[in-house]
N, C-alpha and C positions, 0 to 999 in steps of 0.2 A: 555472758548471758547463759543461764542453765536451762536447757529444754527438758520438759517432762517426757516420760516414756511414751505417753499418749501422743504428744506432738511428733516425736521421732518416728513412731509407727505411721502416723499420717503422712509425713513427708516421704517416707520410704515407699508407701503404697502409691503416692502420687508420682514419684520418680519411675517406678516400675510401669505404671499405666502409660505415662508419656513415652517411655522407651519403646514399649511394645506397640503402641499406636503408630509411632514413627516408623518402626520396623515393618509393620503391616502395610502402611502406605507406600513404603519403598517396594515391597513385594508386589503390590497391586500395580504400581507404575511399571515395574520390571516386567510383570506378566503382560501388561498392555503393550509394552514395547516389543516383547518377544512374540506376541500373537501373530503378527505379520510374518515373521521369520518362520514360525511354526506352520502357518498356512502354506507358505511357499514350499517348504520342505515336503509337506504331504502331497501337494500338487505335482511337484517334480518327481516324487517317488512313484506316483500312479501314472506318469506319462509314458506308458508302454503299450504294446500292441497285443496284450494277452486277450485271447478270445473267450476265455472261460468266465462266464458271467456269474456262475455260482461261487467260484473261488473269489471273484472280485467282491461280491456281496459280503462274504465272510471277512475278507480283508478290510472292508470299509465299515463293518459293523460297529467298531469302536467310535466312529464318528456319529453314527445314528444313536448310540446309547449315551453319548456325552451329555453332561448337564449344561454345557455351553451350546446354546442354540445356533451359534455361528457355524459350528461343525456340522449341524444338520444341513446347512446350505451346501457345504462341501460334499456331503454324502450324495445329495441329489445330482449335483453338477458332475461329479466324477463317475457316478453310476450311469448317467446319460452318455458320457464319453465311452464307457465300457460297452453299452448297447450299440453305439455307433460302430465300434470296431467289430463287434460280433456280427451285425447284420450287413455291414459294409455298404450301407445305403441309408437314405432318410427313412426313419421308422417311427411309429407312434410312441413306443416306449421311450426312446431318446427325447422326442419332442416333449412328452409329459414331464420328464425329470428336469430337462433344461428350463422349461417354463416355471416349474415348481421352485427351482433354485433361484431364479430371478425374482419371483414373487416373494419368497421368504427373505431375500436380501433387501428388497424394498421395504418390507415390513420391519426389518431390523434397523432401517434408516442408516445403515453403514455404507456410505458412498463408495468406499474402497471395494467392498464385496459386490455392490451393485455393478460397478465397472467391470470387475472380473467375471461375474456370472454372465453379463451381456456379451463380453468378449469371448467367453468360452462357447456360448451358443453361436456367435458369429463365425467362429472357426469351423464349426460343424456345417453351417450353411455355405461357407466358402468352399470347403472341401468337396461338398456335393453340388457345387455350382448353382446354388439357389440365390443368385445375385439380386434378383428383385426383392426378395424378403430380407436379404442381408443388409443392403445399403441404409435403410432407415434406422436399423438397430445400431449399425456402426457409427452413423452420424450422431445418434443420441449418446453413444458411449464416448465419442470424441469430446462432445460438449461437457459431459460429466467429468471427464479426466482433466478438463481445464479448471475445475473448481477446487482441486487439491494439488498440493505440491507433488511433482513427478516422483520424488523419492519415496513418497508414502504409498504409491500405487503398488498393488501386488504384481510382482514380476514386471517391472517397468520396461526392461529391455525387450521382453517378448511382446508386451502391449504395443509399444511404438513400432516394432518390427512389423507386426500384423497390420497396423494402420498404414504403414508404408507400402506393404504388398497390395492392400486394397486400392490405394490411390494409384499404384502402378498399373493394376489390372484395368482400371477405368481411365487410364491415361491422364491422371491429374498431376500437375506440376509439384504439388506438396509432398509427393512420395519421398523425394530425396531428404527433405527436412525431417520427416518422421524417422527415416532410417538412420540419419546422422544423430538424431536425438537418442535413438535406441543404442547407438554405439557408446554413449556416455554412461550407460548402465550395464554394459556388456564386458565380461572379463576379456582382457586384451588378447591372450592366446588361448582361443577356445573354438570349438566347432560353431558356436553361436556367432562369434565375431566374424569367422570366415563366411558364414551364411549372409550376414548383414552386409559385409564388404562386397560380396558377390552381387547382392541385390542392388547396391548403390551403383556398381559397375553397369548393370543392366539398364538402370535409369539413364545414365549418361549415354549408353549405346543407343537407346531409343531417341535421345536428343541429337544423335549423330556427333557427339563429342567423343571421338574414338580415343583421343589421348588420355582423357580422364577415365574412360571406360577401361582401358588396358592397365592404367595405374592401379585401379581398384581390383581388377581381376588378378593382377600380379600379387597384390597383398593377400587376397583371399587364397590364392594357390599356395603361397608360402606358409600360411597358417594351417591350411588343410593338411599339407605334408607334415608339418611339425606335430600336429595333434593326431595324425593317423586317420583322418576323416577321408576315406577313399571315395565315398559317394560325392562329397562336396568337391573333391579334387577332380572327379570325372565331369561334374557339371561345369566347373570353371574352365576345363579344357574345351568343352563344347562351346561355351560362350566366347572364348577367345577365338575359336574357329570362325564364329560369325563375324568378328572384327576383321580377320584376315580375308574373309570372303568379300567384305565391303571394300577392302583395299585392293582387291583383284588378285590376291595370292591364293588361288584356288587349291593348289596342291597342299599347302600348309593347313588350309581350312578343312579339307577332306581328311587329312591325317589326324588332326585334333578331334574331329567329330567321331572318327572311327575308334580312337582311344576312349572317348566318352562312352560309346556304345559297349566296348569291350569290358570296361570297368563296371558298367551298369549290369551287364549279363553276369559277370563274375560274382557280384554281390547281390544279385537277384532283385535289382530295382527296376521293375518293368516300366514304371511310369517314366523314369528318366530315359530308359532305353527307347521307348516309343517317341518321346519328344525329340531326342537326338537323331533318331532314324528319319523322322519327317523332315528335319532341317537338312540332313545329308541328301535325302531324296530330291529336295528342291534344287540343291547345287548340281546334282547329277543331271536333272532335267534341263537346267539352264545350260549345262555344258554338253547337252545332247547325248549323255551316257544313259540311254533308256533301259538297257538290260540291267545294270546295277541298281538303277532307280526302281525298277519293277521288283527285283529281289528284296530290296530293303523295305519297300512299301508293303509287301506281302506279310512280312513279320510284324511291322508296325500296325497293320490292319487287324491282325489276330489279337494283339494286345488291346487295341482300342475297342474291339467288340466285346471285351470281357466285362466291362463295367459301364453302368449308365452315366457316371460322371466323366467318362472319357469321350463322350459323344462329340464334343467340340473337336477333339483330335481326330476322331473317326471321320468327321466331315472333311477335314483337311486331306486325309488319306484318300477318300473317294474322289475329291476334286483333282488331286494329283493323278490318280488312276485314269480319270476321264481325259486329262491332258496327254497321258501316255497313249491312250487308244486313238486319240486324234481322229475319231470318226471311222476308224478301220474295222470295228466290230460293233455293229448296230445292236445286236442282242445283249452283249455284255454292257454296252453303254446304257441301254434301256433299264436294265436291272440296277445299275449303279445310280442312275438318275432317280429311280423310285426310292431307293435307300436314302439318297441325298434329300429328297423332299420330306420324307418322314423325320429325318434328323433335324432339318431346318425348322419344321413345325414344333418339334420338341424344344429346340434351342430358343425359339421365340419366347418361351416361358421361363427359360433358365439363364444361360450365359452366352447367348448369341450376340451378334453385333447390335441388334435392335435393343436388347436388354442393356448391353454395356453403354450404348449411347443414351438410353433413357436414364440409366444410373448416373452417368456423367452429368446429364442435364439436371438431375435431382440434386447432386452435390453442388453444382454451380449455383442453382437456385437457392440452396440452403446458405451457401457462402454469401450470396447477395443479400439474403434476409438478415444474416448476422451483421454484415457491414452496414446495411441500411438501419438496423436497430441501433448500432453504435453511433451512426451519424445523427439519427433522430434524438438519441440520448444526449449527444453533445450539443445539439441545437436547443433542446429543452433546457439544458444546464446553462447555456449561454443566455437564453431568454430570461431564465430565473435571475441570473446575475445582473442582467440589464435592468430588470424590474426592481431588484434590491438597490442597485446604484441610484435609480431614479427616485425611489422612496427615500433613500439617505439624503439625496440632494434637496428634495422637497422639505424634509424634516430640518435639514441644516438651514434652509432659507427661513422657514417659520421660526426656528429657534433664534436665529440671528435677529429677526425682526422683533421678537419678544424681548431679547436681551437689550437691543437698541432702545426700544420703548421704555423699558425699565430703567436703564441708565439715564435716559433723557429726563425722565420724571425725577430721578434722584438728583440730577444736576440742577434741575429747576428749583427743587426744594432747597438745595444748598445755596443757590443764588439768592433766594428769598431770605434765608437765615443770615447770609452774609450782609445783605442790605440792612436787615434788622440790627445786626451787630454794629454796623457802621452808624446807623441812626442812634443807637444806645450810646456809642462812644462820643458822638457829637453832643448829645444831651448832657452826658457826664462832664464833658469838657466845658460846656457853658455853665453848668452848675458849679464847677470848680472855680471858674473865674468870679462867679457871684458869691462864693462862700470861702474865700481865702482865709477867713478868720476862724474856720471851724476845723480843727485837727481830726475830730471824730469823723467828720464827713470825708476827710482825706483817707482815713483808715478804711472806711466803708468802701470808698472808691477803689482803693488798692486791692481790697479783697474781691470786689466785684470784677476788677480787671483780671485777677488771678483765675477766677472761674471762667471768664471769657477766653482767656489764653488756653486753658485746659481744653475747652470745647473746640476751639479753633485748631489746636494741635491734633486732636482726634480726627477732625474732619479732613485736615490736610493729609494725615496718614492714609485715610480711606481712599483718596483720589490720586495718591502717588503713582499707582499702577495704570491709570487711565492714559491712553496714548493719543487721544484725539486733540485737535487744536482747541476746541472749546474747553476741555478739561484742563489743558495747560494754562489757558487764560484764567480759569477759575482758581487754579493753584496760585498763580501770581497775585490775584486779588486777595486771596486768603492770607498769603504771606505778608502782604502790605498791612492788612488788618491786624495781624499778629504783632508786627513790628510797632504798630501805633499804640498797642497796649503795654509795651515794654517801656520802662522808665528811662526817658532821655535826659540829657544834661539840663535841658531847659526845665523839664518837669521836676527833676531832682532839686534844682535851685528853688523852685516855688514851694516844693514840699518841705525843704529844709528850713526855709524862712518861716513857714507856718508852724513847723515843729518847734523851732526856737521860741516862738511866741507863746505856745502852749506849755512847753516843758523847759522854760528858761533856766531854772535852777539846776535841773538834771543835766542839761546840755553844758552849762558853764562849769559845773563840777567835774564833768568828764574831761573837758578841755584843760582845766587847771591841774587836775590831779593825775591825769593819764596822758602825758605828752606823747607817749609811744603810739597812741591811736592815730591811724592815718584816715584819710577820707573814705577809702574802701571799707575800712573797719567800721567807721562811723555809720555808713549806710546800713550794715547788718545790725548794729546796736540799736539804731533808731527804729528800724522795721520790727525788730524783736520786741522793742518797748511797746509797739502797737499790737503785740500778740500774733504776729504772722509766723507761721511755721517755716521750716527749711524749704519745703516744696513751693510754698507761695512766694517766699523771698527769691528763690531761683528763677521762677517764672517772671516776676516783675523786673529783676535785674538782668534777665536774658543770659543767665549762666546756669550751670548744672548744680544739682544738690551737693555733689562732692566738692564743687568749687566753694560753696558757702561754708561747708564743714571745714575745709582746709584753711579758709580765711580765719575762722575762729581758732583753729589749732595753732596757726602761726602767731595769732594775737596772744594766746595762752603762753606760748614759748617766750614772747617778749616780756609779758607782764609778770610771769612767775606767780608768786603768792597773791599779787594784786588782782589777778584774773577773777578769782572767786568773789572778791569784794565788788569788782565792777558789775558782775552779773547779778549780784544781790541787789545792787542799786537798780539794775534794769528791771528785775522782777518786782521791785517795790512799787506799789501803786500809790 
């Protein structure tokens, strides 16, 4: 086939269009797939403690100027983090940008970004001990995270680690499950994996499962050393010291906590130093080493007084100092108790025991509501299934009744028709006896029988599939009727006698000139003489059409050239 230049140009343009369309779709898919990775990279890059907000704004400006509105969400969220670091406390600027990022994420309807922006805000609230505000948002974020595959979540390891810490803080048993889920998305040998393993160890410690606690602390320690994470190493040593303290090995416990404090001081991690110092002071007090307890509490108290979100630790320091005084200095005790009262009033609204208990109750309530919703959903589903089954049963009964009624009516009609056929047969038989001298009547009778046989066979076929006793009886009666219409030896003799009377010359000519013709051949010849076709002959003789044809073929083979002569005589009227 020769294509014109015009057609060739058309196919070339079509090919180029399809190629570049496919290429563009692949780029779009690739860009969509890479967007999550790109977002994670930006977040991790800005996860620092730089206090220069002007520099941060310049650095984040490319997000603000981006044509992709999803990057505008990142701009607000990361700028809010920057203000948090700068002010080192809760502040209106951070609040504004955190809420802006959440609002924009919801407007974009991107569940992944909704989860991350809510989580980002939750970390801010957690860091500054705003537990009452934190819990509802965390619960909502947890519910949202269940709606998508975990691997699609932005920074899934960090997300589940945070959920685990929240549940640990309010003493909920689901903490371990979240932390172990975090491990599935955490790089095996990394500071992050050491942190999560350390947290799992703390969960087991709280449950007084010291064997598993030490197992996870050992894993965390090995990874911290391997990755050079000195702060994590210090924290693990302090946590192991608590296990030894519970086991009664005070010397080892004190030694490990002192190492924890030394590393924290070396790397200027005051928060961990304060935490370890309070734990060590408790051990000293328990062992009645008041002097060392007093020294270490003095340092811990100074750190605790520097930040508002350390007030929970400051409360512990004051309580331990009151235990040290033991009523020996009324003036100092009065000052400490006034401080303690002020702190307790503050903690009632932030992260004190009352708030933690209320938060725990809120989470348990939410869990109950979720479980209750699931149960109600299952019950409703079960009720719907029962109703559907009942409806199917009713429809089945009605349909069965309708089918039974229909079949009964059909059987009744068949019965009436069969009775009519029987009456017709008897009438014909009587007529046959009275008209033995009329071969035309015989021919009419035979053709009528053929029609009745055809009808009876059709009816018999229709009820072959009926399984009831009544239908079986009807089948038997129908079969009897059918048999009565087939030519028996007695009927054949009567028919032959009448045929000879009417066609005497024809009959005797055949007998004399065609001695090869047998009785079975004679039946076919005589019926054909009466103008019956193969089908009518087969019905009357109770054989197949093929049997009739083969009978004639065998006769032709016997007679040879005489065959044509014979049937010329048959056709001659």
